[in-house]
C-alpha positions in Angstrom: -3.7 3.1 42.2 -5.1 6.3 40.7 -3.6 8.0 37.7 -2.5 10.9 39.9 -0.6 8.5 42.1 0.9 6.7 39.1 2.3 10.0 37.7 2.9 11.9 40.9 6.6 11.0 41.2 7.3 11.8 37.5 6.5 15.5 37.2 4.1 18.1 38.5 0.5 16.6 38.4 -2.9 17.9 39.5 -6.4 16.6 39.3 -8.3 17.8 36.1 -11.2 20.1 36.4 -14.1 20.8 34.0 -12.1 23.5 32.4 -9.5 20.9 31.3 -11.9 18.9 29.1 -10.8 18.4 25.6 -13.6 19.1 23.2 -16.1 17.6 25.8 -13.9 14.7 26.8 -12.8 14.8 30.4 -9.3 13.8 31.5 -8.4 12.6 34.9 -5.2 14.6 35.5 -3.1 17.5 34.1 0.6 16.8 34.0 3.2 19.6 33.6 6.6 18.2 32.7 9.5 20.6 32.7 11.9 18.9 30.3 12.1 16.3 27.6 13.4 13.9 30.2 10.3 14.4 32.4 8.1 14.1 29.3 9.8 10.8 28.5 9.3 9.4 32.0 5.6 10.5 31.9 4.9 8.9 28.5 6.7 5.6 29.6 4.2 5.3 32.5 1.2 6.3 30.3 2.3 3.8 27.6 2.7 1.0 30.2 -0.8 1.6 31.6 -2.6 2.5 28.3 -3.3 6.1 29.4 -4.4 8.4 26.5 -2.5 11.7 26.4 -3.4 15.0 24.7 -0.9 17.8 24.6 -1.9 21.4 25.4 -0.1 24.7 25.2 -2.4 27.6 25.8 -5.5 25.7 24.7 -6.2 28.1 21.9 -6.8 25.3 19.3 -7.6 22.4 21.6 -11.0 21.9 19.9 -9.7 21.8 16.4 -10.1 18.5 14.6 -12.2 15.7 16.0 -12.8 15.1 19.6 -10.4 12.5 20.9 -11.8 9.0 21.6 -10.5 9.2 25.2 -8.3 11.4 27.3 -6.7 10.4 30.6 -3.9 12.9 30.8 -3.6 16.4 29.5 0.1 17.2 29.1 0.8 20.9 29.5 3.9 22.3 27.9 4.0 25.6 29.8 7.0 24.6 31.9 9.0 24.1 28.7 8.8 27.7 27.6 12.4 29.0 27.6 14.5 30.4 24.7 17.3 27.8 24.3 19.3 29.6 21.6 19.1 32.6 19.3 21.9 32.5 16.8 21.8 36.0 15.3 24.4 35.3 12.7 22.8 32.1 11.5 19.2 33.5 11.6 17.9 30.5 13.7 16.4 30.2 17.1 15.5 27.2 19.4 12.8 27.4 22.0 10.7 25.2 24.2 7.4 24.0 22.8 5.6 26.0 25.5 7.1 29.3 24.5 4.2 31.7 23.7 4.5 33.0 20.1 4.0 36.6 21.2 6.8 36.4 23.8 9.1 34.7 21.3 8.5 37.5 18.8 9.4 40.1 21.5 12.6 38.3 22.3 13.6 37.9 18.7 12.8 41.5 17.9 15.5 42.6 20.4 18.0 41.1 18.0 16.3 42.5 14.9 14.7 39.2 13.9 11.3 37.7 13.6 9.6 34.3 13.0 7.4 35.0 10.0 4.3 33.3 11.5 1.1 35.1 12.3 -0.7 34.0 15.4 -4.3 33.5 14.1 -5.4 32.5 17.6 -4.2 35.7 19.2 -6.7 36.6 21.9 -7.8 33.0 22.3 -6.7 30.4 24.8 -5.6 30.8 28.4 -6.2 34.5 29.3 -6.2 35.3 25.6 -2.5 34.4 25.4 -2.8 32.9 21.9 -0.6 30.1 20.5 2.5 28.6 21.8 5.3 27.6 19.5 4.5 23.9 19.9 0.8 24.5 19.3 1.5 26.4 16.2 3.7 23.6 14.8 1.2 20.9 15.8 -1.5 22.7 13.7 0.8 24.1 11.0 -0.5 27.6 11.8 -0.2 30.0 8.9 -1.4 33.5 8.3 -1.1 36.4 5.9 2.7 36.4 5.7 2.8 32.8 4.4 3.1 34.5 0.9 6.4 35.9 2.0 8.2 33.1 3.8 6.1 30.0 3.1 4.1 27.9 5.6 5.4 27.2 9.1 6.4 23.7 8.0 9.1 25.4 5.8 10.4 27.4 8.7 10.8 24.5 11.1 14.3 23.1 10.7 14.6 20.9 13.8 12.5 19.4 16.6 13.2 17.5 19.8 10.4 15.0 20.4 9.2 12.2 22.6 7.4 9.2 21.2 4.5 7.5 22.8 6.7 4.9 24.5 9.0 7.6 26.0 11.8 7.4 23.4 13.5 10.8 23.1 14.6 11.7 19.6 15.7 14.6 17.4 14.9 15.5 13.9 16.7 18.1 11.7 19.3 20.3 13.3 20.4 24.0 13.5 21.2 24.8 9.8 18.7 25.3 7.0 20.1 22.6 4.7 20.5 19.8 7.2 18.1 17.0 6.0 19.3 13.8 4.4 16.4 11.5 3.9 12.9 11.9 5.3 12.2 15.2 7.1 10.5 14.2 10.4 10.2 17.9 11.4 7.8 18.4 8.5 6.0 15.2 9.3 5.2 16.4 12.8 4.1 19.8 11.6 0.4 19.7 11.3 0.0 16.3 12.9 -2.2 17.6 15.8 -0.1 15.9 18.4 -1.0 12.4 17.2 2.6 11.2 16.4 4.8 12.5 19.2 5.1 15.2 21.8 7.3 18.1 20.6 9.4 19.5 23.5 11.7 21.9 21.5 11.6 23.5 18.1 14.3 25.1 16.0 13.1 27.6 13.4 14.5 29.8 10.6 14.3 33.5 11.2 14.0 36.6 9.0 15.3 40.1 9.6 12.7 42.7 10.8 12.0 45.1 8.0 12.7 48.8 8.5 9.3 49.8 7.3 5.9 48.2 6.5 2.8 49.6 4.8 -0.6 48.2 4.1 -2.6 49.3 1.0 -6.3 48.6 1.4 -9.2 48.8 -1.1 -12.9 47.9 -1.2 -13.3 45.9 -4.5 -16.2 45.5 -6.8 -16.8 41.7 -6.9 -16.8 41.8 -10.7 -13.3 43.2 -10.7 -11.9 41.1 -7.9 -10.1 38.7 -10.2 -8.4 41.5 -12.1 -7.4 43.3 -8.9 -5.9 40.2 -7.3 -4.0 39.3 -10.4 -2.5 42.8 -10.6 -1.5 42.7 -6.9 -0.3 39.1 -6.5 1.7 39.1 -9.8 3.0 42.6 -9.3 6.8 43.3 -9.5 6.4 45.2 -6.2 7.0 42.0 -4.2 4.1 42.0 -1.8 4.7 40.1 1.5 1.0 39.4 2.0 -2.3 39.9 0.1 -5.3 39.4 2.3 -9.0 39.4 1.3 -11.9 39.8 3.7 -15.4 38.6 3.0 -18.5 39.6 4.8 -22.2 39.1 3.9 -23.6 42.0 2.1 -20.3 44.0 2.0 -17.9 44.3 -1.0 -14.7 42.3 -0.5 -11.7 44.1 1.0 -8.2 43.5 -0.3 -5.2 44.6 1.7 -1.6 44.3 0.5 1.4 44.4 2.8 4.7 45.7 1.6 7.9 45.6 3.6 11.5 46.8 3.2 13.5 50.0 3.5 11.6 53.2 4.3 12.2 54.8 1.0 11.6 51.6 -1.0 8.3 50.8 0.8 7.0 54.3 0.3 7.7 54.3 -3.4 6.3 50.8 -3.9 3.1 51.6 -1.9 2.5 54.7 -4.0 3.1 52.7 -7.2 0.6 50.0 -6.1 -2.0 52.7 -5.2 -1.6 54.2 -8.6 -1.9 50.9 -10.5 -5.1 50.1 -8.6 -6.5 53.6 -9.4 -5.9 52.8 -13.0 -8.2 49.8 -12.5 -10.9 52.1 -11.1 -10.2 50.6 -7.6 -9.3 53.5 -5.2 -6.9 52.4 -2.5 -5.4 54.0 0.6 -2.0 53.5 2.2 -1.9 52.8 6.0 0.9 52.6 8.5 -0.9 49.8 10.5 -3.0 46.8 9.4 -6.7 46.7 9.8 -7.9 45.1 13.1 -9.1 41.9 11.3 -5.6 41.3 9.9 -4.2 37.9 10.8 -6.9 36.8 13.3 -9.8 34.3 13.3 -13.1 36.0 13.8 -16.5 34.6 14.9 -19.6 35.5 12.9 -20.7 38.9 14.1 -17.5 39.5 16.1 -16.1 42.9 15.8 -12.4 43.0 14.7 -10.2 44.0 17.6 -12.5 42.6 20.3 -12.3 39.2 22.0 -14.7 36.5 21.0 -17.9 36.1 23.1 -17.2 34.0 26.2 -17.8 30.3 25.6 -18.6 30.9 21.9 -17.4 28.5 19.2 -17.8 29.2 15.5 -18.1 26.7 12.6 -14.6 27.4 11.5 -13.5 26.1 8.1 -10.3 26.2 6.2 -11.1 26.5 2.5 -8.5 26.5 -0.2 -8.4 27.0 -4.0 -5.9 27.6 -6.8 -5.0 31.3 -7.0 -7.0 31.9 -10.2 -10.1 30.5 -8.3 -10.0 32.9 -5.4 -12.8 35.1 -6.9 -15.0 32.1 -7.3 -14.1 30.9 -3.7 -15.1 34.4 -2.4 -18.4 34.1 -4.2 -19.0 30.6 -2.7 -18.3 31.9 0.8 -20.8 34.7 0.2 -23.4 32.2 -1.0 -23.2 30.2 2.3 -23.3 33.5 4.3 -19.8 33.0 5.6 -17.3 35.6 7.0 -13.8 35.0 5.9 -10.3 36.3 6.0 -7.3 34.8 4.3 -4.5 34.9 1.9 -5.4 35.6 -1.7 -1.7 35.2 -2.5 -1.6 31.5 -1.5 -5.2 30.5 -1.9 -6.2 29.9 1.8 -9.3 31.3 3.5 -10.5 30.8 7.0 -14.2 30.9 7.0 -16.7 31.3 9.9 -20.1 29.9 9.1 -23.5 30.3 10.8 -24.3 27.2 12.9 -27.8 26.8 11.5 -27.7 24.4 8.6 -23.9 24.1 9.0 -23.7 20.6 7.4 -25.4 21.8 4.2 -23.2 25.0 4.1 -20.0 22.8 4.5 -21.2 20.5 1.8 -21.8 23.4 -0.6 -18.5 25.0 0.2 -16.6 21.7 -0.3 -18.2 21.2 -3.7 -17.0 24.6 -4.7 -13.5 24.1 -3.4 -13.2 20.7 -5.1 -14.0 22.3 -8.4 -11.4 25.0 -7.8 -8.5 22.5 -7.1 -8.7 22.9 -3.3 -10.3 21.5 -0.2 -12.5 22.3 2.7 -11.6 21.2 6.3 -13.7 21.8 9.4 -11.3 23.0 12.0 -13.9 23.6 14.8 -17.6 23.8 15.4 -20.0 23.9 18.4 -20.5 20.5 20.0 -24.0 20.1 18.6 -22.7 20.7 15.1 -19.5 18.7 15.4 -21.4 15.7 16.8 -23.5 15.6 13.7 -20.6 15.6 11.3 -18.9 12.2 10.5 -15.1 12.2 10.0 -15.5 12.4 6.2 -17.5 15.6 6.6 -14.8 17.1 8.9 -11.8 16.4 6.8 -13.1 15.7 3.3 -11.4 13.3 0.9 -7.9 12.5 2.1 -5.4 10.9 -0.4 -2.8 8.5 1.2 -4.8 7.7 4.3 -3.4 4.2 4.3 0.2 5.5 4.4 -0.8 7.9 7.2 -2.2 5.0 9.2 1.1 3.1 8.7 3.1 6.1 10.0 0.8 6.4 13.1 1.3 2.7 13.8 5.1 3.2 13.7 5.2 6.3 15.8 2.4 5.5 18.3 1.5 1.8 18.1 -0.3 1.9 21.4 -2.5 4.8 20.2 -2.1 6.8 23.3 -1.4 10.2 21.7 -4.7 12.0 21.0 -6.4 8.9 19.6 -9.1 9.7 17.0 -8.4 13.4 16.9 -6.8 13.5 13.4 -8.0 12.6 9.9 -9.3 9.1 9.4 -9.6 8.6 13.2 -5.8 8.5 13.6 
């Protein structure tokens, strides 16, 4: 009996095509369950027959991490895309894992709220639709406003999930302080779909500010540390501080301020004046620059889609805050293009493919000395195939504990086997 016949009575199933391959690994079918119950039935069959499953939202980050060892079934979450609840008084919302982030933000804005998560993959994925809520949670997607509200894992307060054997479970709840014991919602955030299939997510919201301004400056590299210290530690309460790095161009620093109209205008002018005192002329803008909060390929113009079929060597590099100027210098030395948060010490770096392994090694040596790390999120197949798992993820403390967790959640190793750190 074929896989399509095995799963045909469970949920909507179609034969896979070349476009459904997962980082070069071809599945047999694509399944589209419409509920947690259908997801449970699907995984029970897959578990019983040893079928490997990889979850997909819009596919904007499907190539992140290592290629899975095998894929039999791609599980699409697009049929689980509804808004379950928006509690305006409690500032929480619950939505299906397949809900597009862009649509969720539009719905929440009608009630004056927002999920403070930047879709770094906007313009990528199916028809450029960007990330789904489930995909953002699976990869712990975080952008400029992480300085304001913390990483996504701090905004997820509950999930509904299905384990590899089909067991349906819930973690967390619908209030912010609802966790006694281990927080499974945080465990699943950033697990790349290797522990369970998330079908529903409850998140903490923030009110939409009345006004937002962006203060941008081109900074002399010799003054970058002074400028960043002035901005990040300012009493003006910045909600984001982004730095952009390009070969042969002075770093750009853009600060986002939000609040009441009068308050933001006064704070923006105060910041502009303080930067002027540091001989760093700045301008106040009503809109962010086009590169704000998106991942760019080398040579890609901000505000334009990536070249068709192109894949960058995309690296996440981190450092302690005081080490950001040195990290920027290290990115320039390896001819990288980067954007990221100087306020939390996270840069997303696109590297040229030629000599990528050496560039990654040099960048990792720099971040290690700055109290951070270097993780390869994506790379062209010819580059990724030449990188061993240690080169992709770098040193990982607690790998033994992570293996034990994987064994408990997915003992049959049917959920994205081999995709995550250490071959999990």
